[in-house]
N, C-alpha and C positions, 0 to 999 in steps of 0.2 A: 937138507934141512935137519937140524939136530933137534931131537925131542927132549923136553925138560920134564923131569919127574915132578909130580905134585908136591908142593911144599918146598921145593928147591928154589932158593933165591941166590942170585949171583950178582956181584958188583960188575962195574964196567971192565975190570981187569980179569973177569971170569973166575974170580975166587969166591968160594962160598961166604955168605955174610950171615953172621949170627944175629937173629932178631929176638930181642928180649920181649917177653909178653908184657902187655900193659894191663894194669889192674884198675878197677873202677873205684870210685870214692867210697862205696860201701865196704869193699874188701880192705882198703887201706885204713879206714876209720875203725873197723873192727879189730884189725891186727894191732894197731897202736893205741887203741882205746881213746880216740879223740872223736869229737862230733863231726858229722859230715858237713854241717853248716860252717864250722870253723875251717875245715879243710878246703871247702869251696872259696871261702873268703880269702884265705892265705894264697890259694892258687890265683885268684883274680888279681891280688895285690903283687904277685910275683915273689912272694916270700917262700914258697915251696915249689920245687920243680914239678911241673905238670904240663900236659898237652891237652888242648881243647879239641875234641872231635865233635863238630856240630855243636850241640848243646851240652854234651857230656864231658867231664874232666876225666883224663886217664893219667896214670902214674906208673913210672918204671920203678920196680922194687929196688934196684941198686941205687937209683938216685934218691929215693925216699930213705933208704938205709943210711946213705952218706949224710943227708940232711939231718936226720934224727941224731946220728952220732955227733955231728958238729954242734947241735943244740945241747946235747948232754955234756959235751966237753967244755962248753962255754960257762 
């Protein structure tokens, strides 16, 4: 039986998988200077990329950056 190191994640093909950290709404709201209430509303409506973990919304920085850049370019 092969031992796995702590924090090591592998896909079904046994290749390492990069897991991007998820940020909470407080961190995203502070970073982009928007209200948490607006952020939650946009997440509920599907206007902003988000993942709901239980009662909490989580955001991938790369997805939020792409979303913000698309809003600025429009």
